[in-house]
Short mmCIF file of the C-alpha atoms (twelve columns), coordinates in Angstrom:
data_MODEL
# 
_entry.id   MODEL 
# 
loop_
_atom_site.group_PDB 
_atom_site.id 
_atom_site.type_symbol 
_atom_site.label_atom_id 
_atom_site.label_alt_id 
_atom_site.label_comp_id 
_atom_site.label_asym_id 
_atom_site.label_seq_id 
_atom_site.Cartn_x 
_atom_site.Cartn_y 
_atom_site.Cartn_z 
_atom_site.pdbx_PDB_model_num 
ATOM 1   C CA . MET A 1   30.829 147.635 42.116 1 
ATOM 2   C CA . SER A 2   28.561 149.738 39.924 1 
ATOM 3   C CA . LEU A 3   29.842 152.873 38.224 1 
ATOM 4   C CA . VAL A 4   28.305 156.244 37.446 1 
ATOM 5   C CA . CYS A 5   29.511 157.814 34.218 1 
ATOM 6   C CA . GLU A 6   28.727 161.308 32.982 1 
ATOM 7   C CA . PHE A 7   29.296 161.565 29.239 1 
ATOM 8   C CA . GLU A 8   28.309 163.361 26.052 1 
ATOM 9   C CA . LEU A 9   27.073 161.792 22.837 1 
ATOM 10  C CA . GLU A 10  27.505 163.610 19.538 1 
ATOM 11  C CA . ALA A 11  26.371 162.557 16.074 1 
ATOM 12  C CA . SER A 12  24.706 164.226 13.119 1 
ATOM 13  C CA . ASN A 13  21.268 162.704 13.664 1 
ATOM 14  C CA . LEU A 14  20.658 162.076 17.362 1 
ATOM 15  C CA . PRO A 15  16.966 162.241 18.371 1 
ATOM 16  C CA . LEU A 16  15.498 165.577 19.493 1 
ATOM 17  C CA . CYS A 17  18.615 167.644 18.710 1 
ATOM 18  C CA . ASP A 18  16.805 169.400 15.855 1 
ATOM 19  C CA . THR A 19  13.938 170.249 18.201 1 
ATOM 20  C CA . ALA A 20  16.371 171.619 20.797 1 
ATOM 21  C CA . ALA A 21  18.084 173.688 18.091 1 
ATOM 22  C CA . GLU A 22  14.841 175.175 16.773 1 
ATOM 23  C CA . LEU A 23  13.629 176.076 20.265 1 
ATOM 24  C CA . ASP A 24  17.088 177.268 21.349 1 
ATOM 25  C CA . ALA A 25  16.436 175.348 24.543 1 
ATOM 26  C CA . MET A 26  17.689 172.412 26.562 1 
ATOM 27  C CA . LEU A 27  15.381 169.386 26.774 1 
ATOM 28  C CA . THR A 28  15.400 167.140 29.844 1 
ATOM 29  C CA . VAL A 29  14.859 163.425 29.182 1 
ATOM 30  C CA . ASP A 30  12.741 162.114 32.061 1 
ATOM 31  C CA . ASN A 31  12.385 158.501 30.935 1 
ATOM 32  C CA . VAL A 32  13.656 156.076 28.304 1 
ATOM 33  C CA . ILE A 33  11.296 153.307 27.220 1 
ATOM 34  C CA . SER A 34  11.549 150.290 24.933 1 
ATOM 35  C CA . GLY A 35  8.724  150.709 22.453 1 
ATOM 36  C CA . THR A 36  6.716  147.602 21.622 1 
ATOM 37  C CA . SER A 37  6.913  148.507 17.932 1 
ATOM 38  C CA . GLY A 38  10.701 148.497 18.063 1 
ATOM 39  C CA . GLN A 39  10.819 152.269 17.950 1 
ATOM 40  C CA . PRO A 40  12.506 153.965 20.912 1 
ATOM 41  C CA . VAL A 41  10.154 155.991 23.084 1 
ATOM 42  C CA . LEU A 42  11.277 158.925 25.227 1 
ATOM 43  C CA . VAL A 43  9.602  161.221 27.710 1 
ATOM 44  C CA . PHE A 44  11.119 164.693 27.863 1 
ATOM 45  C CA . SER A 45  10.273 168.040 29.420 1 
ATOM 46  C CA . VAL A 46  11.120 171.642 28.595 1 
ATOM 47  C CA . THR A 47  10.609 174.835 30.571 1 
ATOM 48  C CA . GLN A 48  9.745  178.438 29.694 1 
ATOM 49  C CA . ILE A 49  8.741  177.616 26.093 1 
ATOM 50  C CA . ASN A 50  5.267  178.103 24.620 1 
ATOM 51  C CA . PRO A 51  3.746  174.606 24.081 1 
ATOM 52  C CA . ASP A 52  2.581  175.641 20.596 1 
ATOM 53  C CA . ASP A 53  6.205  176.318 19.654 1 
ATOM 54  C CA . VAL A 54  7.312  172.984 21.108 1 
ATOM 55  C CA . GLU A 55  4.714  171.052 19.141 1 
ATOM 56  C CA . ALA A 56  5.489  172.955 15.931 1 
ATOM 57  C CA . ALA A 57  9.167  172.040 16.338 1 
ATOM 58  C CA . LEU A 58  8.294  168.381 16.982 1 
ATOM 59  C CA . LEU A 59  6.165  168.281 13.827 1 
ATOM 60  C CA . ARG A 60  9.142  169.553 11.807 1 
ATOM 61  C CA . ASP A 61  11.654 167.197 13.425 1 
ATOM 62  C CA . ASP A 62  12.222 164.313 10.982 1 
ATOM 63  C CA . CYS A 63  13.145 161.877 13.752 1 
ATOM 64  C CA . ILE A 64  9.775  162.202 15.535 1 
ATOM 65  C CA . VAL A 65  7.249  159.555 14.466 1 
ATOM 66  C CA . GLU A 66  4.520  160.645 16.865 1 
ATOM 67  C CA . PHE A 67  4.158  162.540 20.109 1 
ATOM 68  C CA . VAL A 68  1.643  162.996 22.909 1 
ATOM 69  C CA . ALA A 69  1.505  166.002 25.222 1 
ATOM 70  C CA . MET A 70  1.491  164.822 28.840 1 
ATOM 71  C CA . GLU A 71  1.589  168.367 30.265 1 
ATOM 72  C CA . SER A 72  1.298  171.642 28.359 1 
ATOM 73  C CA . ALA A 73  2.246  174.876 30.071 1 
ATOM 74  C CA . ILE A 74  4.797  177.598 29.511 1 
ATOM 75  C CA . VAL A 75  6.231  176.887 32.961 1 
ATOM 76  C CA . GLU A 76  6.880  173.271 31.954 1 
ATOM 77  C CA . SER A 77  5.693  170.992 29.157 1 
ATOM 78  C CA . ARG A 78  6.205  167.242 29.006 1 
ATOM 79  C CA . TYR A 79  5.914  165.007 25.955 1 
ATOM 80  C CA . ARG A 80  6.097  161.301 25.169 1 
ATOM 81  C CA . VAL A 81  7.662  160.822 21.743 1 
ATOM 82  C CA . ALA A 82  8.354  157.821 19.513 1 
ATOM 83  C CA . VAL A 83  11.495 158.377 17.464 1 
ATOM 84  C CA . ASP A 84  12.837 156.976 14.230 1 
ATOM 85  C CA . THR A 85  16.582 156.744 14.699 1 
ATOM 86  C CA . PRO A 86  19.398 154.857 12.965 1 
ATOM 87  C CA . HIS A 87  20.999 154.440 16.389 1 
ATOM 88  C CA . VAL A 88  18.708 151.642 17.593 1 
ATOM 89  C CA . GLU A 89  21.646 149.436 18.616 1 
ATOM 90  C CA . THR A 90  23.029 152.142 20.886 1 
ATOM 91  C CA . TYR A 91  19.581 152.818 22.324 1 
ATOM 92  C CA . ALA A 92  19.122 149.086 23.018 1 
ATOM 93  C CA . ALA A 93  22.555 148.876 24.616 1 
ATOM 94  C CA . LEU A 94  21.557 151.611 27.070 1 
ATOM 95  C CA . VAL A 95  18.051 150.322 27.839 1 
ATOM 96  C CA . ASP A 96  18.524 146.545 27.762 1 
ATOM 97  C CA . ARG A 97  21.734 146.271 29.751 1 
ATOM 98  C CA . GLN A 98  21.979 146.589 33.509 1 
ATOM 99  C CA . THR A 99  21.904 150.375 33.508 1 
ATOM 100 C CA . TYR A 100 20.061 153.101 35.332 1 
ATOM 101 C CA . PRO A 101 19.795 156.302 33.278 1 
ATOM 102 C CA . MET A 102 20.014 158.981 35.989 1 
ATOM 103 C CA . GLY A 103 19.439 161.954 33.728 1 
ATOM 104 C CA . ALA A 104 19.952 163.294 30.233 1 
ATOM 105 C CA . LEU A 105 19.907 166.728 28.635 1 
ATOM 106 C CA . VAL A 106 19.469 167.274 24.904 1 
ATOM 107 C CA . THR A 107 21.019 170.278 23.168 1 
ATOM 108 C CA . GLU A 108 21.402 171.164 19.529 1 
ATOM 109 C CA . HIS A 109 24.879 169.586 19.650 1 
ATOM 110 C CA . GLY A 110 24.066 166.243 21.289 1 
ATOM 111 C CA . TRP A 111 23.126 164.482 24.513 1 
ATOM 112 C CA . LYS A 112 24.616 165.029 27.973 1 
ATOM 113 C CA . VAL A 113 23.956 161.879 29.986 1 
ATOM 114 C CA . SER A 114 24.496 160.557 33.497 1 
ATOM 115 C CA . THR A 115 24.071 156.779 33.776 1 
ATOM 116 C CA . GLN A 116 24.763 154.130 36.385 1 
ATOM 117 C CA . PHE A 117 26.264 150.935 34.950 1 
ATOM 118 C CA . ALA A 118 26.319 147.600 36.764 1 
ATOM 119 C CA . ASP A 119 30.062 147.264 36.165 1 
ATOM 120 C CA . ARG A 120 32.877 148.377 33.885 1 
ATOM 121 C CA . THR A 121 32.056 145.606 31.396 1 
ATOM 122 C CA . ASP A 122 28.602 147.089 30.741 1 
ATOM 123 C CA . LEU A 123 30.093 150.580 30.423 1 
ATOM 124 C CA . GLU A 124 32.655 149.371 27.884 1 
ATOM 125 C CA . ALA A 125 29.957 147.493 25.959 1 
ATOM 126 C CA . PHE A 126 27.940 150.696 25.693 1 
ATOM 127 C CA . ARG A 127 30.998 152.644 24.588 1 
ATOM 128 C CA . ASP A 128 31.691 150.015 21.914 1 
ATOM 129 C CA . ALA A 129 28.072 150.187 20.712 1 
ATOM 130 C CA . CYS A 130 28.475 153.953 20.307 1 
ATOM 131 C CA . GLN A 131 31.636 153.491 18.262 1 
ATOM 132 C CA . ARG A 132 29.978 150.941 15.966 1 
ATOM 133 C CA . ASP A 133 27.104 153.384 15.503 1 
ATOM 134 C CA . ALA A 134 29.410 156.299 14.589 1 
ATOM 135 C CA . ILE A 135 28.473 158.191 17.767 1 
ATOM 136 C CA . ASP A 136 31.198 160.184 19.461 1 
ATOM 137 C CA . PHE A 137 31.281 159.005 23.101 1 
ATOM 138 C CA . GLN A 138 32.974 161.594 25.337 1 
ATOM 139 C CA . PRO A 139 33.283 160.547 29.001 1 
ATOM 140 C CA . HIS A 140 33.676 163.448 31.435 1 
ATOM 141 C CA . ARG A 141 33.360 161.923 34.884 1 
ATOM 142 C CA . LEU A 142 33.526 158.373 36.248 1 
ATOM 143 C CA . CYS A 143 33.026 157.318 39.845 1 
ATOM 144 C CA . THR A 144 31.866 154.354 41.861 1 
ATOM 145 C CA . ALA A 145 28.199 154.387 42.834 1 
ATOM 146 C CA . ALA A 146 28.709 153.760 46.522 1 
ATOM 147 C CA . HIS A 147 25.979 156.105 47.742 1 
ATOM 148 C CA . SER A 148 26.691 158.058 50.868 1 
ATOM 149 C CA . PRO A 149 23.780 158.649 53.246 1 
ATOM 150 C CA . ASN A 150 24.016 162.353 52.338 1 
ATOM 151 C CA . ASP A 151 23.520 162.252 48.567 1 
ATOM 152 C CA . TYR A 152 19.697 162.216 48.912 1 
ATOM 153 C CA . GLY A 153 19.332 160.754 45.419 1 
ATOM 154 C CA . LEU A 154 20.671 163.908 43.751 1 
ATOM 155 C CA . THR A 155 22.395 163.773 40.388 1 
ATOM 156 C CA . ALA A 156 25.789 165.441 40.116 1 
ATOM 157 C CA . SER A 157 24.338 168.369 38.150 1 
ATOM 158 C CA . GLN A 158 21.527 168.902 40.690 1 
ATOM 159 C CA . ARG A 159 23.992 168.864 43.579 1 
ATOM 160 C CA . GLU A 160 26.275 171.306 41.743 1 
ATOM 161 C CA . ALA A 161 23.363 173.653 41.022 1 
ATOM 162 C CA . LEU A 162 22.057 173.598 44.602 1 
ATOM 163 C CA . LEU A 163 25.507 174.248 46.080 1 
ATOM 164 C CA . ALA A 164 26.213 177.108 43.661 1 
ATOM 165 C CA . ALA A 165 22.836 178.702 44.398 1 
ATOM 166 C CA . TYR A 166 23.467 178.350 48.144 1 
ATOM 167 C CA . ARG A 167 26.962 179.863 47.936 1 
ATOM 168 C CA . HIS A 168 25.732 182.851 45.942 1 
ATOM 169 C CA . GLY A 169 22.829 183.581 48.290 1 
ATOM 170 C CA . HIS A 170 20.045 182.583 45.924 1 
ATOM 171 C CA . PHE A 171 18.138 181.071 48.858 1 
ATOM 172 C CA . ASP A 172 18.792 183.993 51.217 1 
ATOM 173 C CA . VAL A 173 16.106 186.458 52.316 1 
ATOM 174 C CA . PRO A 174 16.462 188.919 50.773 1 
ATOM 175 C CA . ARG A 175 17.947 187.084 47.786 1 
ATOM 176 C CA . THR A 176 21.466 188.251 46.899 1 
ATOM 177 C CA . ALA A 177 21.815 186.434 43.556 1 
ATOM 178 C CA . ASP A 178 19.292 185.733 40.836 1 
ATOM 179 C CA . LEU A 179 19.120 182.750 38.492 1 
ATOM 180 C CA . ALA A 180 21.098 184.532 35.774 1 
ATOM 181 C CA . GLU A 181 24.103 185.073 38.066 1 
ATOM 182 C CA . VAL A 182 24.198 181.455 39.237 1 
ATOM 183 C CA . ALA A 183 23.613 180.151 35.704 1 
ATOM 184 C CA . ALA A 184 26.536 182.244 34.433 1 
ATOM 185 C CA . GLU A 185 28.893 180.568 36.913 1 
ATOM 186 C CA . LEU A 186 27.741 177.098 35.864 1 
ATOM 187 C CA . ASP A 187 27.675 178.024 32.149 1 
ATOM 188 C CA . VAL A 188 24.087 176.832 31.702 1 
ATOM 189 C CA . THR A 189 20.860 178.535 30.694 1 
ATOM 190 C CA . THR A 190 18.567 179.974 33.353 1 
ATOM 191 C CA . SER A 191 15.828 177.519 32.342 1 
ATOM 192 C CA . ALA A 192 18.187 174.555 32.768 1 
ATOM 193 C CA . LEU A 193 19.337 175.854 36.151 1 
ATOM 194 C CA . SER A 194 15.744 176.449 37.279 1 
ATOM 195 C CA . GLU A 195 14.835 172.874 36.395 1 
ATOM 196 C CA . ARG A 196 17.844 171.426 38.212 1 
ATOM 197 C CA . LEU A 197 17.027 173.447 41.322 1 
ATOM 198 C CA . ARG A 198 13.368 172.397 41.291 1 
ATOM 199 C CA . ARG A 199 14.125 168.711 40.697 1 
ATOM 200 C CA . GLY A 200 16.933 168.758 43.248 1 
ATOM 201 C CA . THR A 201 14.747 170.463 45.845 1 
ATOM 202 C CA . ARG A 202 12.001 167.909 45.261 1 
ATOM 203 C CA . LYS A 203 14.472 165.071 45.870 1 
ATOM 204 C CA . LEU A 204 15.828 166.721 49.000 1 
ATOM 205 C CA . VAL A 205 12.325 167.164 50.419 1 
ATOM 206 C CA . GLY A 206 11.377 163.621 49.431 1 
ATOM 207 C CA . HIS A 207 14.405 162.167 51.210 1 
ATOM 208 C CA . THR A 208 14.140 164.355 54.321 1 
ATOM 209 C CA . VAL A 209 10.960 166.190 55.376 1 
ATOM 210 C CA . ALA A 210 8.516  164.042 53.401 1 
ATOM 211 C CA . SER A 211 10.220 160.731 54.160 1 
ATOM 212 C CA . SER A 212 8.651  160.603 57.638 1 
ATOM 213 C CA . GLU A 213 5.181  160.716 56.072 1 
ATOM 214 C CA . GLN A 214 5.697  157.711 53.787 1 
# 
């Protein structure tokens, strides 16, 4: 049976950490791609940051070979970036094996990742690749991926954010809790919480109201 593992990766030169540090923001990795040139390619988004500041940070980030703006707005910007990283083996182990990267957040300290592995063997192979690459692999949560009919495709962090916002009355009319209050409980930034709520809401709508129109 497949497994879902939530873990952190820490190393001195992980891609995009310098950009996250300069922007003092959390970056959301939307997609991980095998580049035809052998260079890893990522698509990430960031919210509530001026696109000019994002692009200036990317230009100063030594790991970024090139980037293309897919969307540019203060509300949300999205970029496709090719990265030069010494951790190619670890990247390949994540992309080439039977895995499904469910979500990743990049901070100045490292990567917070949620990934579905085909089995424990693939998970252990990825862990071993991290160790060979001098990357600190810190597992936080491991569970079987037997999806219940009520998970609606939500990641663990999206579900946690939606439930916390609901409990605090963020969805009530009138609203009894703002983003800052809910974010404080979850120990995340307001921009990260806003993104989780928006992505989680989109998945809920897609699996419920909008599903009858597909």
